[in-house]
LOLO-76391 format. One record per residue (C-alpha): residue number from 1; residue in three letters; y, x, z. Coordinates in pm, whole numbers. Layout:
! LOLO-76391
{n NUM, res Ala, py Y, px X, pz Z};
...
//
This chain:
! LOLO-76391
{n 1, res Met, py 18078, px -24938, pz -1733};
{n 2, res Thr, py 17816, px -25159, pz -1935};
{n 3, res Trp, py 17426, px -25069, pz -2025};
{n 4, res Ala, py 17358, px -24959, pz -2344};
{n 5, res Gly, py 17042, px -25067, pz -2524};
{n 6, res Pro, py 16732, px -25294, pz -2481};
{n 7, res Ala, py 16691, px -25373, pz -2109};
{n 8, res Pro, py 16418, px -25223, pz -1912};
{n 9, res Ala, py 16053, px -25395, pz -1855};
{n 10, res Ala, py 16093, px -25282, pz -1540};
{n 11, res Val, py 16277, px -25054, pz -1324};
{n 12, res Val, py 16137, px -24781, pz -1089};
{n 13, res Ile, py 16337, px -24661, pz -740};
{n 14, res Asp, py 16341, px -24359, pz -550};
{n 15, res Leu, py 16301, px -24446, pz -147};
{n 16, res Asp, py 16490, px -24141, pz 46};
{n 17, res Asp, py 16865, px -24171, pz 13};
{n 18, res Thr, py 16857, px -24405, pz -226};
{n 19, res Leu, py 16752, px -24715, pz -30};
{n 20, res Tyr, py 16823, px -24577, pz 337};
{n 21, res Pro, py 17020, px -24268, pz 487};
{n 22, res Gln, py 16741, px -23987, pz 492};
{n 23, res Ala, py 16902, px -23876, pz 781};
{n 24, res Ala, py 16843, px -24145, pz 1034};
{n 25, res Tyr, py 16488, px -24079, pz 985};
{n 26, res Leu, py 16563, px -23707, pz 1003};
{n 27, res Tyr, py 16765, px -23764, pz 1331};
{n 28, res Gly, py 16490, px -23928, pz 1503};
{n 29, res Ala, py 16178, px -23678, pz 1368};
{n 30, res Ala, py 16388, px -23424, pz 1529};
{n 31, res Arg, py 16425, px -23520, pz 1888};
{n 32, res Ala, py 16058, px -23595, pz 1844};
{n 33, res Val, py 15982, px -23261, pz 1830};
{n 34, res Gly, py 16226, px -23175, pz 2061};
{n 35, res Arg, py 16047, px -23446, pz 2338};
{n 36, res Ala, py 15722, px -23218, pz 2199};
{n 37, res Gly, py 15882, px -22923, pz 2306};
{n 38, res Ala, py 15967, px -23022, pz 2640};
{n 39, res Ala, py 15610, px -23000, pz 2754};
{n 40, res Ala, py 15563, px -22632, pz 2667};
{n 41, res Gly, py 15856, px -22583, pz 2858};
{n 42, res Leu, py 16115, px -22574, pz 2564};
{n 43, res Asp, py 16505, px -22758, pz 2599};
{n 44, res Pro, py 16412, px -23072, pz 2433};
{n 45, res Val, py 16804, px -23088, pz 2309};
{n 46, res Arg, py 16838, px -22755, pz 2204};
{n 47, res Leu, py 16531, px -22776, pz 2020};
{n 48, res Gly, py 16587, px -23089, pz 1841};
{n 49, res Arg, py 16922, px -22942, pz 1737};
{n 50, res Ala, py 16735, px -22594, pz 1654};
{n 51, res Val, py 16518, px -22860, pz 1415};
{n 52, res Arg, py 16831, px -23072, pz 1292};
{n 53, res Arg, py 17006, px -22755, pz 1184};
{n 54, res Gln, py 16651, px -22697, pz 962};
{n 55, res Leu, py 16680, px -22988, pz 803};
{n 56, res Val, py 17041, px -23042, pz 807};
{n 57, res Ala, py 17000, px -22692, pz 563};
{n 58, res Gly, py 16762, px -22845, pz 290};
{n 59, res Ser, py 16529, px -23117, pz 419};
{n 60, res Asp, py 16264, px -23092, pz 152};
{n 61, res Arg, py 16170, px -22742, pz 249};
{n 62, res Gly, py 15834, px -22617, pz 404};
{n 63, res Gly, py 15840, px -22450, pz 680};
{n 64, res Thr, py 16121, px -22603, pz 955};
{n 65, res Ile, py 15938, px -22619, pz 1272};
{n 66, res Asp, py 15885, px -22222, pz 1191};
{n 67, res Arg, py 16262, px -22182, pz 1133};
{n 68, res Ala, py 16346, px -22362, pz 1472};
{n 69, res Leu, py 16152, px -22204, pz 1683};
{n 70, res Thr, py 16281, px -21849, pz 1534};
{n 71, res Ala, py 16662, px -22041, pz 1564};
{n 72, res Tyr, py 16543, px -22114, pz 1952};
{n 73, res Gly, py 16441, px -21731, pz 2042};
{n 74, res Leu, py 16109, px -21764, pz 2048};
{n 75, res Pro, py 15856, px -21437, pz 2034};
{n 76, res Pro, py 15680, px -21501, pz 1672};
{n 77, res Ala, py 15286, px -21566, pz 1868};
{n 78, res Glu, py 15477, px -21793, pz 2109};
{n 79, res Ala, py 15658, px -21988, pz 1862};
{n 80, res Ala, py 15299, px -22003, pz 1630};
{n 81, res Ala, py 15100, px -22074, pz 1890};
{n 82, res Leu, py 15349, px -22395, pz 1918};
{n 83, res Val, py 15389, px -22518, pz 1582};
{n 84, res Pro, py 15078, px -22755, pz 1552};
{n 85, res Ala, py 15143, px -22940, pz 1822};
{n 86, res Leu, py 15532, px -22977, pz 1693};
{n 87, res Val, py 15397, px -23018, pz 1316};
{n 88, res Ala, py 15169, px -23313, pz 1456};
{n 89, res Ala, py 15522, px -23428, pz 1647};
{n 90, res Phe, py 15716, px -23442, pz 1358};
{n 91, res Thr, py 15439, px -23554, pz 1091};
{n 92, res Gly, py 15341, px -23825, pz 1388};
{n 93, res Tyr, py 15701, px -23991, pz 1486};
{n 94, res Arg, py 15776, px -24391, pz 1358};
{n 95, res Pro, py 16039, px -24502, pz 1343};
{n 96, res Arg, py 16069, px -24866, pz 1410};
{n 97, res Arg, py 16421, px -24931, pz 1183};
{n 98, res Leu, py 16551, px -24762, pz 932};
{n 99, res Pro, py 16860, px -24881, pz 872};
{n 100, res Leu, py 16928, px -24913, pz 439};
{n 101, res Phe, py 17290, px -24806, pz 303};
{n 102, res Pro, py 17479, px -25173, pz 247};
{n 103, res Gly, py 17414, px -25398, pz -15};
{n 104, res Ala, py 17115, px -25215, pz -77};
{n 105, res Ala, py 16878, px -25533, pz 58};
{n 106, res Ala, py 17058, px -25772, pz -201};
{n 107, res Ala, py 17061, px -25521, pz -489};
{n 108, res Leu, py 16660, px -25451, pz -430};
{n 109, res Ala, py 16604, px -25859, pz -427};
{n 110, res Ala, py 16879, px -25952, pz -749};
{n 111, res Leu, py 16645, px -25687, pz -931};
{n 112, res Ser, py 16354, px -25780, pz -825};
{n 113, res Ala, py 16427, px -26213, pz -940};
{n 114, res His, py 16460, px -25983, pz -1324};
{n 115, res Tyr, py 16221, px -25748, pz -1354};
{n 116, res Pro, py 15971, px -25589, pz -1186};
{n 117, res Val, py 16028, px -25300, pz -969};
{n 118, res Ala, py 15832, px -25031, pz -843};
{n 119, res Cys, py 15924, px -24766, pz -574};
{n 120, res Leu, py 15815, px -24400, pz -641};
{n 121, res Thr, py 15845, px -24127, pz -329};
{n 122, res Asp, py 15773, px -23774, pz -253};
{n 123, res Gly, py 15609, px -23680, pz 81};
{n 124, res Asn, py 15370, px -23688, pz 284};
{n 125, res Pro, py 15195, px -24057, pz 271};
{n 126, res Val, py 15194, px -24111, pz 629};
{n 127, res Ile, py 15564, px -24053, pz 664};
{n 128, res Gln, py 15612, px -24237, pz 403};
{n 129, res Arg, py 15479, px -24554, pz 459};
{n 130, res Ala, py 15637, px -24540, pz 774};
{n 131, res Lys, py 15990, px -24486, pz 639};
{n 132, res Leu, py 15926, px -24786, pz 438};
{n 133, res Cys, py 15798, px -25047, pz 707};
{n 134, res Ala, py 16100, px -24932, pz 912};
{n 135, res Thr, py 16315, px -25027, pz 625};
{n 136, res Gly, py 16165, px -25396, pz 641};
{n 137, res Leu, py 16099, px -25320, pz 271};
{n 138, res Ser, py 15719, px -25304, pz 238};
{n 139, res Glu, py 15676, px -25639, pz 32};
{n 140, res Ala, py 15945, px -25620, pz -215};
{n 141, res Phe, py 15811, px -25418, pz -475};
{n 142, res Thr, py 15525, px -25526, pz -771};
{n 143, res Ala, py 15414, px -25150, pz -638};
{n 144, res Val, py 15528, px -24825, pz -397};
{n 145, res Val, py 15362, px -24502, pz -554};
{n 146, res Ile, py 15337, px -24191, pz -352};
{n 147, res Thr, py 15307, px -23860, pz -546};
{n 148, res Asp, py 15133, px -23682, pz -280};
{n 149, res Glu, py 14844, px -23933, pz -287};
{n 150, res Leu, py 14806, px -23857, pz -738};
{n 151, res Gly, py 14742, px -23499, pz -626};
{n 152, res Gly, py 14946, px -23326, pz -362};
{n 153, res Arg, py 15332, px -23169, pz -320};
{n 154, res Ala, py 15197, px -23036, pz -682};
{n 155, res Thr, py 15239, px -23452, pz -791};
{n 156, res Arg, py 15565, px -23460, pz -691};
{n 157, res Lys, py 15899, px -23528, pz -895};
{n 158, res Pro, py 15945, px -23395, pz -1129};
{n 159, res His, py 15593, px -23392, pz -1188};
{n 160, res Pro, py 15476, px -23758, pz -1439};
{n 161, res Ala, py 15223, px -23796, pz -1265};
{n 162, res Gly, py 15428, px -24089, pz -1015};
{n 163, res Leu, py 15647, px -24208, pz -1270};
{n 164, res Arg, py 15348, px -24236, pz -1524};
{n 165, res Glu, py 15122, px -24460, pz -1263};
{n 166, res Ala, py 15412, px -24652, pz -1156};
{n 167, res Ala, py 15443, px -24776, pz -1546};
{n 168, res Ser, py 15089, px -24823, pz -1544};
{n 169, res Leu, py 15056, px -25046, pz -1194};
{n 170, res Leu, py 15399, px -25228, pz -1312};
{n 171, res Gly, py 15197, px -25295, pz -1719};
{n 172, res Thr, py 15423, px -25090, pz -1930};
{n 173, res Asp, py 15503, px -24790, pz -2101};
{n 174, res Pro, py 15685, px -24524, pz -1953};
{n 175, res Gly, py 15938, px -24538, pz -2170};
{n 176, res Ala, py 15990, px -24860, pz -2128};
{n 177, res Leu, py 16117, px -24794, pz -1734};
{n 178, res Val, py 16482, px -24731, pz -1584};
{n 179, res Met, py 16409, px -24455, pz -1341};
{n 180, res Ile, py 16712, px -24536, pz -1018};
{n 181, res Gly, py 16748, px -24234, pz -781};
{n 182, res Asp, py 16974, px -24020, pz -560};
{n 183, res Arg, py 16828, px -23643, pz -728};
{n 184, res Pro, py 16899, px -23527, pz -1047};
{n 185, res Gly, py 16635, px -23307, pz -1098};
{n 186, res Lys, py 16387, px -23486, pz -895};
{n 187, res Asp, py 16483, px -23852, pz -1014};
{n 188, res Val, py 16613, px -23815, pz -1322};
{n 189, res Ala, py 16444, px -23491, pz -1462};
{n 190, res Val, py 16112, px -23695, pz -1445};
{n 191, res Ala, py 16214, px -24008, pz -1608};
{n 192, res Ala, py 16335, px -23784, pz -1887};
{n 193, res Ala, py 15989, px -23618, pz -1911};
{n 194, res Leu, py 15860, px -23942, pz -2002};
{n 195, res Gly, py 16109, px -24026, pz -2241};
{n 196, res Ala, py 16276, px -24325, pz -1937};
{n 197, res Arg, py 16598, px -24409, pz -1930};
{n 198, res Ser, py 16763, px -24337, pz -1537};
{n 199, res Ile, py 17009, px -24422, pz -1336};
{n 200, res Arg, py 17178, px -24155, pz -1046};
{n 201, res Val, py 17337, px -24321, pz -729};
{n 202, res Arg, py 17567, px -24111, pz -524};
{n 203, res Thr, py 17410, px -24138, pz -204};
{n 204, res Gly, py 17283, px -23963, pz 54};
{n 205, res Glu, py 17203, px -23543, pz 110};
{n 206, res Tyr, py 17261, px -23509, pz -244};
{n 207, res Ala, py 17536, px -23702, pz -370};
{n 208, res His, py 17751, px -23411, pz -500};
{n 209, res Val, py 17497, px -23214, pz -659};
{n 210, res Pro, py 17608, px -23182, pz -1027};
{n 211, res Asp, py 17469, px -23430, pz -1292};
{n 212, res Asp, py 17175, px -23181, pz -1390};
{n 213, res Pro, py 16994, px -23300, pz -1625};
{n 214, res Pro, py 17218, px -23567, pz -1667};
{n 215, res Ala, py 17154, px -23948, pz -1662};
{n 216, res Thr, py 17207, px -24238, pz -1811};
{n 217, res Ala, py 17462, px -24356, pz -1628};
{n 218, res Val, py 17568, px -24232, pz -1283};
{n 219, res Val, py 17715, px -24527, pz -1042};
{n 220, res Pro, py 17795, px -24472, pz -675};
{n 221, res Asp, py 17475, px -24692, pz -491};
{n 222, res Leu, py 17197, px -24956, pz -541};
{n 223, res Ile, py 17476, px -25223, pz -584};
{n 224, res Ala, py 17634, px -25111, pz -867};
{n 225, res Ala, py 17306, px -24984, pz -1009};
{n 226, res Ala, py 17193, px -25343, pz -1028};
{n 227, res Ala, py 17506, px -25467, pz -1159};
{n 228, res Leu, py 17513, px -25269, pz -1448};
{n 229, res Leu, py 17168, px -25337, pz -1554};
{n 230, res Leu, py 17183, px -25704, pz -1433};
{n 231, res Gly, py 17541, px -25677, pz -1674};
{n 232, res Asp, py 17717, px -25943, pz -1389};
{n 233, res Gly, py 17911, px -25782, pz -1181};
{n 234, res Thr, py 17823, px -25751, pz -804};
{n 235, res Pro, py 17421, px -25837, pz -752};
//
């Protein structure tokens, strides 16, 4: 596969399940919730497993802790009383290290040597910055845009605000960008909304969902995405 058309002015890359497997973060966060539940007399292993099952069912759905407590078998009133402390444990979880996908660091370095590169990610800003720090990539980007800082959940991809902000910080028109990410309904869709091109990587939780909307190119991972943009084989 070769990259058709002009080279991009800049590149924007998603974080979760594009640069690292988000399951690694979610596993640790679920364990943190289990430990917090132990203070209320709950079985930490059983609660942690209940949280993980809810996360596996859809990691970006709201109400994860509520559903986990229901699955654990707690009466509604007792569960409601525990939710604030357990949510605080989830959002307060700070991993020391998150493993990158193989070759992701080299691919990012290769792209950064040729293009200005921004990270565009959705989520609680405290959580997303902690994830970025744990990957060791905090200084690897020209700019970092966390969509929730622009207007909360309503501005998460595919809302165009985040990609528009990334283009502004990179000093280019949104249509001159290439967006790299794992989710067609978010990363590909936000690029399409602003006339940008996109590369879908088949990594992480959404690797097998249909290509809808279709990306400009679909590749296995960030290594292949970098090779495609650089036109020189592996980065």
